[in-house]
ZAMARGU-4260 file (C-alpha; in steps of 0.2 Angstrom, whole numbers, plus 5000, padded with zeros to 4 digits):
<rodrens>
0) 4726/5324/5020 | 4725/5341/5029 | 4714/5353/5036 | 4705/5352/5052 | 4692/5353/5065
5) 4675/5364/5065 | 4656/5364/5063 | 4651/5372/5046 | 4639/5375/5035 | 4640/5386/5022
10) 4623/5389/5013 | 4625/5389/4991 | 4608/5397/4985 | 4605/5399/4967 | 4619/5413/4968
15) 4633/5410/4979 | 4647/5423/4982 | 4656/5423/4997 | 4660/5437/5008 | 4675/5449/5005
20) 4689/5449/5016 | 4706/5458/5010 | 4724/5466/5018 | 4734/5479/5010 | 4751/5484/5011
25) 4767/5476/5009 | 4783/5472/5017 | 4800/5470/5011 | 4812/5454/5015 | 4822/5466/5027
30) 4806/5471/5036 | 4808/5469/5058 | 4798/5453/5062 | 4813/5441/5066 | 4816/5421/5058
35) 4802/5411/5064 | 4811/5393/5066 | 4797/5378/5064 | 4799/5360/5063 | 4796/5352/5049
40) 4795/5334/5042 | 4802/5333/5024 | 4790/5338/5010 | 4785/5328/4992 | 4784/5344/4982
45) 4781/5362/4984 | 4772/5364/4968 | 4755/5368/4972 | 4748/5357/4958 | 4756/5342/4966
50) 4759/5345/4985 | 4747/5338/4995 | 4753/5330/5011 | 4756/5341/5025 | 4773/5343/5026
55) 4769/5352/5008 | 4756/5360/5012 | 4765/5370/5026 | 4777/5379/5016 | 4764/5380/4999
60) 4751/5390/5010 | 4766/5405/5013 | 4773/5403/4994 | 4755/5404/4986 | 4738/5412/4987
65) 4723/5409/4979 | 4705/5414/4978 | 4698/5408/4993 | 4706/5409/5012 | 4700/5401/5026
70) 4697/5411/5042 | 4709/5406/5057 | 4697/5405/5069 | 4679/5400/5063 | 4685/5391/5045
75) 4673/5401/5037 | 4679/5403/5017 | 4683/5421/5013 | 4686/5430/4998 | 4708/5431/4995
80) 4712/5434/4978 | 4695/5432/4970 | 4683/5447/4970 | 4667/5437/4967 | 4664/5419/4963
85) 4645/5419/4957 | 4632/5407/4950 | 4617/5407/4944 | 4615/5386/4942 | 4630/5380/4954
90) 4636/5374/4936 | 4643/5389/4929 | 4655/5400/4939 | 4660/5417/4934 | 4676/5422/4944
95) 4680/5440/4946 | 4700/5442/4951 | 4708/5458/4961 | 4718/5470/4953 | 4738/5471/4957
100) 4744/5457/4963 | 4760/5448/4953 | 4772/5433/4955 | 4789/5434/4961 | 4796/5436/4945
105) 4784/5451/4944 | 4770/5440/4929 | 4754/5446/4935 | 4742/5434/4943 | 4725/5434/4932
110) 4715/5423/4924 | 4728/5416/4912 | 4738/5411/4929 | 4725/5402/4937 | 4718/5393/4920
115) 4735/5387/4915 | 4737/5381/4932 | 4722/5370/4933 | 4724/5365/4916 | 4741/5355/4919
120) 4736/5350/4934 | 4721/5340/4925 | 4733/5334/4910 | 4735/5317/4914 | 4753/5316/4907
125) 4757/5329/4920 | 4753/5315/4935 | 4750/5330/4948 | 4744/5325/4963 | 4730/5337/4964
130) 4723/5333/4947 | 4711/5325/4956 | 4703/5342/4961 | 4699/5348/4944 | 4687/5333/4940
135) 4672/5343/4941 | 4677/5354/4926 | 4667/5351/4909 | 4682/5343/4896 | 4689/5332/4913
140) 4689/5314/4902 | 4698/5321/4888 | 4713/5328/4895 | 4712/5315/4910 | 4703/5300/4902
145) 4696/5285/4914 | 4707/5272/4914 | 4697/5256/4909 | 4703/5244/4921 | 4708/5256/4934
150) 4723/5248/4942 | 4724/5235/4929 | 4736/5229/4917 | 4727/5239/4901 | 4734/5257/4901
155) 4723/5274/4901 | 4719/5281/4883 | 4730/5293/4878 | 4722/5312/4882 | 4712/5319/4867
160) 4716/5337/4874 | 4729/5348/4881 | 4715/5361/4891 | 4698/5358/4899 | 4684/5364/4890
165) 4675/5371/4906 | 4691/5385/4908 | 4684/5401/4899 | 4694/5418/4899 | 4683/5433/4899
170) 4695/5446/4900 | 4713/5448/4912 | 4703/5449/4927 | 4690/5435/4925 | 4686/5417/4920
175) 4670/5406/4920 | 4672/5390/4925 | 4659/5375/4918 | 4657/5359/4929 | 4653/5343/4924
180) 4638/5344/4933 | 4631/5356/4948 | 4641/5357/4965 | 4633/5367/4978 | 4653/5368/4988
185) 4663/5374/4972 | 4667/5392/4979 | 4673/5384/4995 | 4683/5368/4989 | 4693/5383/4979
190) 4703/5387/4993 | 4712/5371/4994 | 4731/5377/4987 | 4729/5364/4971 | 4718/5377/4965
195) 4733/5390/4967 | 4738/5402/4953 | 4756/5397/4942 | 4767/5406/4934 | 4772/5405/4917
200) 4790/5404/4922 | 4786/5391/4933 | 4776/5379/4922 | 4791/5382/4906 | 4802/5371/4919
205) 4791/5363/4934 | 4807/5354/4939 | 4815/5370/4943 | 4801/5378/4952 | 4799/5364/4962
210) 4816/5366/4969 | 4814/5387/4969 | 4799/5389/4969 | 4790/5407/4960 | 4777/5411/4972
215) 4763/5425/4972 | 4759/5425/4991 | 4767/5435/5007 | 4783/5427/5005 | 4798/5419/4994
220) 4810/5405/4994 | 4827/5411/5002 | 4839/5402/4990 | 4832/5385/4987 | 4825/5369/4995
225) 4838/5360/5004 | 4832/5342/5006 | 4832/5335/5022 | 4840/5348/5028 | 4828/5366/5029
230) 4818/5379/5020 | 4820/5398/5021 | 4806/5409/5017 | 4808/5429/5018 | 4793/5440/5016
235) 4790/5444/4996 | 4792/5462/4991 | 4779/5459/4977 | 4765/5455/4989 | 4749/5467/4990
240) 4741/5460/5003 | 4740/5459/5021 | 4759/5456/5023 | 4765/5441/5036 | 4770/5442/5054
245) 4790/5436/5054 | 4801/5443/5043 | 4807/5426/5041 | 4802/5407/5043 | 4815/5394/5044
250) 4807/5375/5042 | 4822/5362/5049 | 4818/5347/5041 | 4818/5331/5054 | 4819/5313/5050
255) 4812/5309/5066 | 4800/5319/5080 | 4811/5315/5094 | 4825/5322/5089 | 4816/5339/5083
260) 4808/5337/5101 | 4824/5337/5108 | 4831/5353/5098 | 4817/5363/5105 | 4820/5359/5120
265) 4837/5366/5115 | 4830/5383/5110 | 4834/5378/5092 | 4814/5380/5087 | 4802/5390/5092
270) 4786/5381/5086 | 4784/5362/5083 | 4766/5360/5075 | 4763/5342/5084 | 4774/5333/5100
275) 4779/5315/5103 | 4764/5307/5111 | 4775/5299/5123 | 4783/5316/5129 | 4766/5326/5129
280) 4763/5323/5150 | 4782/5331/5150 | 4777/5343/5140 | 4763/5351/5146 | 4771/5352/5163
285) 4788/5361/5157 | 4780/5373/5144 | 4760/5377/5152 | 4753/5390/5142 | 4766/5389/5128
290) 4758/5374/5124 | 4743/5373/5111 | 4730/5359/5114 | 4714/5358/5101 | 4700/5345/5094
295) 4705/5340/5077 | 4697/5335/5062 | 4712/5323/5058 | 4707/5306/5058 | 4720/5291/5058
300) 4715/5277/5052 | 4722/5259/5044 | 4721/5257/5026 | 4717/5240/5018 | 4725/5236/5000
305) 4710/5230/4993 | 4721/5227/4976 | 4728/5212/4988 | 4719/5198/4986 | 4719/5193/5003
310) 4709/5209/5007 | 4696/5209/4993 | 4682/5199/5006 | 4674/5215/5016 | 4672/5199/5031
315) 4690/5200/5031 | 4690/5220/5033 | 4677/5221/5046 | 4683/5208/5057 | 4700/5215/5058
320) 4691/5232/5061 | 4679/5222/5077 | 4695/5212/5083 | 4703/5232/5088 | 4699/5240/5106
325) 4702/5258/5101 | 4697/5265/5118 | 4710/5256/5127 | 4725/5259/5113 | 4720/5279/5116
330) 4720/5277/5133 | 4738/5268/5135 | 4744/5277/5121 | 4738/5293/5119 | 4733/5295/5138
335) 4714/5297/5135 | 4719/5314/5123 | 4712/5304/5107 | 4693/5299/5102 | 4690/5282/5096
340) 4684/5284/5078 | 4665/5280/5076 | 4662/5284/5060 | 4672/5293/5043 | 4668/5309/5046
345) 4675/5321/5060 | 4664/5321/5073 | 4659/5342/5075 | 4657/5344/5056 | 4639/5345/5052
350) 4632/5329/5047 | 4643/5316/5056 | 4634/5303/5066 | 4639/5295/5081 | 4641/5276/5079
355) 4640/5276/5060 | 4653/5264/5060 | 4643/5249/5067 | 4662/5236/5064 | 4671/5251/5073
360) 4666/5243/5089 | 4676/5230/5097 | 4668/5211/5097 | 4680/5199/5096 | 4667/5185/5095
365) 4657/5192/5079 | 4674/5196/5072 | 4681/5178/5073 | 4664/5173/5064 | 4666/5185/5050
370) 4683/5178/5048 | 4676/5161/5047 | 4663/5164/5035 | 4676/5173/5023 | 4687/5158/5026
375) 4699/5162/5036 | 4717/5170/5035 | 4728/5161/5025 | 4741/5147/5034 | 4758/5156/5040
380) 4754/5172/5031 | 4758/5187/5042 | 4747/5202/5042 | 4761/5217/5038 | 4756/5234/5047
385) 4765/5249/5038 | 4768/5267/5045 | 4779/5281/5039 | 4796/5282/5051 | 4800/5295/5064
390) 4782/5300/5068 | 4778/5290/5084 | 4765/5279/5076 | 4775/5263/5083 | 4768/5261/5098
395) 4748/5261/5093 | 4750/5251/5077 | 4760/5237/5087 | 4744/5236/5099 | 4734/5236/5084
400) 4743/5221/5080 | 4744/5214/5095 | 4726/5213/5099 | 4720/5206/5079 | 4735/5193/5086
405) 4725/5189/5101 | 4708/5188/5094 | 4709/5183/5078 | 4726/5172/5080 | 4734/5182/5064
410) 4755/5186/5067 | 4761/5201/5061 | 4775/5212/5059 | 4779/5230/5058 | 4786/5239/5044
415) 4792/5258/5047 | 4807/5262/5039 | 4801/5273/5025 | 4801/5291/5028 | 4785/5301/5024
420) 4790/5306/5006 | 4795/5289/5002 | 4780/5281/5012 | 4767/5292/5002 | 4777/5289/4984
425) 4773/5267/4989 | 4754/5273/4995 | 4754/5282/4977 | 4762/5265/4968 | 4750/5254/4978
430) 4763/5244/4984 | 4758/5240/5001 | 4757/5221/5006 | 4746/5222/5021 | 4737/5235/5030
435) 4745/5255/5031 | 4742/5270/5043 | 4738/5286/5034 | 4728/5301/5040 | 4715/5313/5031
440) 4709/5329/5039 | 4698/5341/5026 | 4704/5353/5013 | 4692/5363/5017 | 4677/5367/5027
445) 4664/5356/5020 | 4656/5337/5024 | 4660/5332/5008 | 4679/5333/5009 | 4677/5316/5020
450) 4671/5307/5007 | 4676/5309/4987 | 4695/5310/4990 | 4698/5297/5001 | 4685/5284/4993
455) 4677/5291/4977 | 4683/5279/4962 | 4698/5286/4955 | 4702/5299/4967 | 4721/5302/4970
460) 4720/5300/4988 | 4711/5283/4990 | 4726/5274/4992 | 4715/5259/4994 | 4707/5257/4977
465) 4691/5256/4987 | 4677/5258/4970 | 4658/5257/4973 | 4646/5262/4960 | 4633/5267/4974
470) 4643/5275/4983 | 4649/5287/4968 | 4632/5290/4965 | 4626/5293/4981 | 4641/5307/4980
475) 4634/5314/4965 | 4617/5317/4972 | 4624/5325/4985 | 4634/5336/4975 | 4620/5340/4966
480) 4608/5345/4979 | 4601/5364/4978 | 4611/5367/4993 | 4623/5362/5008 | 4610/5356/5020
485) 4599/5349/5007 | 4617/5337/5002 | 4620/5330/5018 | 4608/5316/5018 | 4618/5310/5003
490) 4633/5311/5009 | 4627/5301/5025 | 4620/5287/5016 | 4636/5287/5004 | 4645/5286/5023
495) 4634/5271/5027 | 4643/5262/5012 | 4660/5264/5020 | 4653/5257/5034 | 4649/5243/5029
500) 4662/5240/5014 | 4674/5246/5027 | 4689/5250/5014 | 4700/5257/5028 | 4697/5254/5046
505) 4694/5272/5058 | 4705/5272/5073 | 4706/5290/5081 | 4701/5308/5079 | 4717/5316/5084
510) 4721/5330/5096 | 4731/5343/5089 | 4746/5345/5102 | 4759/5364/5098 | 4771/5370/5109
515) 4780/5388/5105 | 4794/5396/5114 | 4797/5410/5124 | 4802/5420/5109 | 4784/5419/5099
520) 4773/5434/5107 | 4756/5427/5097 | 4754/5409/5090 | 4741/5406/5076 | 4732/5392/5074
525) 4722/5389/5058 | 4705/5380/5060 | 4708/5372/5041 | 4725/5374/5037 | 4733/5369/5056
530) 4749/5381/5061 | 4750/5396/5053 | 4765/5403/5052 | 4766/5417/5042 | 4751/5425/5053
535) 4763/5420/5070 | 4772/5435/5076 | 4787/5436/5086 | 4795/5446/5102
</rodrens>
């Protein structure tokens, strides 16, 4: 979902090591710094192995820290808790950790902490959302056996192991990771929060840890997660890295973004990381320099449920996409701020190509022909368009419905009644009976992040259930390329497969807009991780 807008080329040679960057010192929860009050949607999870939605990650990134972090200004990966990440063949990686880091309960952040966290995420019966990130590690087939018929009635075999054979402890601060196949991007990918370490006490009772996390980051939870109300964080007295700027962070949870905006206007919030589209001009006029705006690598798309018979023919999917005029919707709903998508990879990522998606350009006559060739749309069947409630997606999704109806004669209805956590659960359960709105941004600064997690066969965020052998093979070739430059052509060919099969309809590249109050001294936006509340200082 998550991540953001940058052009990046990280060279990976036979021996790859990231630049070291770390802070020092610690701060007690009672230190000065004030309380930063921020707008939040209800997270789905607070376990790093399970939280993969934006509201969850905004909290998890402050509670947990992993091997690598991403530079706020450049997006480049830098060492965080790792001293080094090295490989001679891009398949067997040796990770050395910095000493002196602990969890909030006093447990050491050591090799065991990473190994047990990754094993827990990978083990199929634990059903963790971020388990798919472990699929490159040797032994994954034993702990996460492949389902023989995907989403069909057959059940996946029982795991034959509980731990990944590719994870080996060398000593307290060193472990090795053997991958099933070489992967150039491994030292970049591990900056994603799903690779965070976890305390043994957390794994002993994950339900309790989800409500009251036992983190290892610059902040710790104050009390527990008050669902649909708030999450309070204070500085951790066990953190040995660069301290956070605010003394506390108060995530105030809103079901409706317009209600949150009213709260900001009333002086009850210090930061909103997003602005209702209809209120943008008002916000710009009211807050001037306190409105932060930046182009984003986050894609809004309309997913097509390929598990529904009505969408199995790619010509149906192509026709719906070609019935849509993205430019007119962007102008009418977003005042031209959002960029119509012509591909599946963010425009400023290295390897992105303008016009990669030929079916993303409106052509009503071609759309009608494709629909006719596919046998037409079932008579009397409405096109059900889904989006999560309270986030302002109604207007542009209704415009999509109006255009499809006008061009193809397909009537539609909107369903926008589910809050985000419920909506994600419906997506995970493959229960949509029509096109559904979702977004995706890079989890890490590497081109592959737009492809494998969303469209790879069996990937956790593959909510359409798309599966294509040619696509998967091209990804594998890109992964095994000797360096990131050589990988690009394979990933581009994989994007070409998407552009023909159209499992999703790319709609817009968002432009991020945030507002902050007069209480804020320095607002920090991370190009990969979005608003960085821990680095944002108060006056």
